[in-house]
N, C-alpha and C positions, 0 to 999 in steps of 0.2 A: 503466970497469966499476965502480970504487969509487963514482963519482957515481950510477950507476944503483941500486946497493945502498942508498945513503943515501936516495935519493928513494923507493925502495920501502918502506924502514922508516918514513919520514915519512908516507907515504900510509896504511900500516897503522895508525899511531898515531892517525890522525884518525877511525878507525872507532869506533862506539859499543861499549861493553863488552857482551859477550854472555854471559848466564848459561848454565851447563850445564843441559841438560834431563835430569831424572832418569829419565824413561821416556816413551815414545810410546804405550804400551799403556794405553788408557782404563780397563781393568779394574784397573790397579795405581795409579791416581791417588788422592789423598786426598779428592777431592770438594770442594775449596775453591771458594767462590763468586767470581765476578768482583767487582771493587772497587765497582761501582755497579749494584745490582740491585733488582728488585721481585719477590721470590721468590713471593709469593702472588698477584701480579697484581691487587692492589687499588688500584693507582695511587699508593700512598704508598710512597716509597722505603724500603728496608730500613734505611738509616742513620737515618732519622727514627723508624721504629718501634723501632729499638734504643735510641734516645735516651729513649723513654718506655716501655720494656719492664718496668721494675721495678714491682712492686705497691706501693701506698701504703696503710698501715693506720693508723688512729687512732680515737679515741673521741669521740663527740658530747658536748655539755655535760651530757647526762643519762646518760652512760656507755653509749650504744648503740655497738656495734662497727661501724666503717666500713671496708669492704674494697674498694679500688679496684684492679681488675686492670689490668695494663699492656698495651700493644699487642704483638701477636704477628706477626712478619714472615712466619710460615708459615700464618696464618689470615686469609683475605680478608674474612671477615664482620665483623671489628671496625672496618672502615672506615666502616660504616654504623650503628654503635652509639654511643649517647650514654652513655658509661660513667659520667660524673660528674653526669648529669641536669642539665646547665646549658643545654639547648636547642640545643646544637651537637653534631653527630656528629664522629667522629674526622677525617673528610675535611674538614669545615668548619673544624675547629681547625687542621689542617695547612695549609690554604690561606690562612688569614687573613694579611694584610688583603685577600686576593682572595676572591671567592665560591667555592663548592664546585666550580664548573665549571673551576676552574684546573687540574684534572687532565686535562681533555679535550685531545686531541692538537692541536686547532686554536686553543687559547687562548694568546694571547701575553702573557707576563708576565715579571717579574723573579723574584728569589728570594722565597719565602714567609717569613713572620716579619718582625720589625723589629729594627733595631739599638738596643740599650738604652744607658743612660748610661755603662756600662762598656765599650762598644764591642763587645759580644757580641751575636750573633743570638739573639733571643728568640722563642719560639713559644707559642701557646696550649697549655696542658697538658690533654690529654684525660682526665687522672685527677683534676684539681683544678677544681672548679666556678668558683672565683674566682682566676684565674691571677695577677693583679696584686695581690690582697689588699686591694682598696679597699672591700670590703663589697658589691660588685655582681657577680652571676654573669656569666660571659662572654657567655652568650646574651642576657641582658637588655641588657647594654651594646651588643652588636652590633645588637640590635633598635632601641634608642633612637638609636644613631648613624645607622642607616638612616632612621628617621622624621625626623630633623633634617636630612636631605639630605646625609649624609656619604659617599654613594657617588659616586665620580668616574666618569662615564660614559665619558670618553675613555680614562682609564687603566685602567678596569675594576677599581678597587680602592677600599677604604674609607679615608677620611681623616677622622678624628674629632676635632673641637675639644673636644667633651665626650663622655663615655661611650666612652672608648677602653679596650678590655679588656686592653691591654698598657701602660696608664698609670695608676698608682695615685693620681694627683692628684685624681681625682673624689671621693676619700674626704672631702675638705675643701671641696668646691664646692657652692654653692647657686645653680644657674643661674636659678631663678625668683625669688630674693630674697624668699622667704616665711617667713623666720625671724621671731623676736619679740624686740624690744629689752627684755629682762627688767628691766634696771636703769635704763631710761629715760634713757640718756646720749646718745641720738641716733646711736649706732653699733651695728652688729651685729658682735659678736666671733665667733670660731670657735665658741664654746660656745653662742651664741645663734642660729646659722644652723640652718636645717632642711636638712641636706645631702641629696644624692641618695641615699646609702645609707640614711639615716633615712627618707626618703620611700618607698623601695622596701620597706623592712622594716616599715613601719607596720602595727601589728596582729598581727605574727607572734609566736608563742610564744617564750619565751626559749631553748628547747632546739632551735629550728629549725636543721636541718643540711641544706644543699642537696643534698649527695651522698646523703642518705637520703630527705628530704622533698620534694625537687623545687623548682621555681621558685615564687615567690609569685604564682601566677596560678591561675585556675579554668577547667577544661575538662571538663565532665561526660561528654562522649562524643566519639568521634573525628570531629568536624566542626570548623568554625571560624566566626568571625563574618563576616557580610557587611559589617560596618562596619569602617573602618580607623582612625577617630579614637580617641584615648585615652578610656577605658581598654581599648577592644576590641582583640582580637588576631585577625588574619586570616592565612590561608595562601594567599590569592589571589595567584597568580604575577604579577598586574598591579601589585601593591603591594609585594611582598616577595620576597627570594631565600631567606629562612629558612623552612624547612618542618618544623622539628622542635621549635619552641617549645612548642606546645600539648601535645605528647606528654610534655613534661617538667614540666607543671604539677603543682601540689601533690598529694601522695599522701594527705595528711591535713590537719586543721585547716581544713576548708572548710564547716563547719556554718553554716547560716543566712546563706550568701553571697547577696547580691542580684545577680541577673543572671548571665551566663555568658560564657565566652571573654574574660575580662577580667583585667587586672592587679589585685591585691588591695590594693596600697599606694596612697599618694597620688601625684599627678602631679608628677614632679620638674622639669617645664619649664612648669608653669602654677601660679600662686600659690593658686588656689581650686579644689579638686578635687572638691567634692561631686558625686556621680554618681547619687544616688537620693533620693527624697522620700517621707515617710509622709503619705498623704492622709487619715488617719483610719480607713482600712480595711486597707490593705496598703502595703508599700513598693513604689514604682514607679520604673522607669528615667526619668532626666531627659533623655536624649539626644533632640534635638540640643543642648539647653541644658545648662549645668552651673554649679556654684558657687552660693553663697548670699550673696556679698558680703563674706565674712569670710575672711581669709587662713588657710591651713592651719596655720601656726605659731601664730597667735593662738588658734585653736580647740584645738589640741593642748595649749598651755600652760594653758588654762583648763578642760581636761577635757571639751571638746566633741568630737563626731565630725566630722572634716573631710571625711567621705564622705557625710554625711547632711544635706541642706539643711534638714530640719525643725528642726534644732538652732538655727537662726537665730531662731526664734520662741519658744524656751524661755526662761523667766525663772527661772533656777535659784535666785537669792537672793531672789526675791519682792519686788523693790524697785520695782515698777511704780507707776503713779499712778491713783487712782480718779477719772478725769476728770469723770464725770457724777454723782459723789457718791451712787451707789446702793448702796454698801457692798460691791461686788464688783469685783475686778480681772479683767476679762474677758480671755480668751486672744486674741492677735492672730491673725486668720484668714489674712492674706496678708502678703507682704514689701514691698509697694508703700508709698510714702510716704502715699498716700491712705488705705490700709487701716490703717496704723499710727496715723493721726490720729483714727480713729473711736473 
């Protein structure tokens, strides 16, 4: 008998601990949520929305108030809003490095976000236009990563060598090597590079604040370009998974812009960005050709416009040569070697 009692006690000791139930009456419960939920049904987990629920307030360089509201686990509409005007809505930012369809039931994936150098999981912040702080908005980096072939079709995720919105190293990179050797020592130092952020921001006012002013692009109406090459922006699903870039384009500072559905800065992956030409009557699009034979960094250093091919034929210091001795230094009519020799 003693043996049976001991065995019985041993068996009971192996059972898991059971907490007392306060009540079985649903009307008397406290309404606590299950540990993993999506209360508003927007396909973004509550735990993620809680992580970015606080509002962020700051002032722009010209003292304009910036108020970025946080995510609300009880409001499904915020999943489709681009709070920080960076070209990505909250779902796209949650899913990165996967596309927005990562929330679909049949989409196979790992965890969203990436592991940073501290070993912590890092996500795009829907309240901050430039999550990694490299001077490039999240949407622009995602767009450029895609253009450079950064989407892995097998893994269905983005792997970005350049323009990674969760890697701040782009702040000091010049992928197209179009800086200018100012001191002529044969080397481009960091200060002589024309970095990707500098190219993206070219021509922007000093008070430009993405969360207020939008992306450095121009979209005059809710359409998109039929062209996909730089500087044009398309939302054609055959070319891109990002459908919110153009809606985030500049709210101001777009006076006298040549062309439409375009990025306003210089091309960070091509050394010669000229995209329009003045033919004596009006400025005209260059596509499909581009450039004027002078690198962007050289033009910017010497005060020329790296977007205007006409600058290549300007003689700002009037140091030409009166070849035919007629007392007049005539204007070069074209860029070809033959025309320049006339």
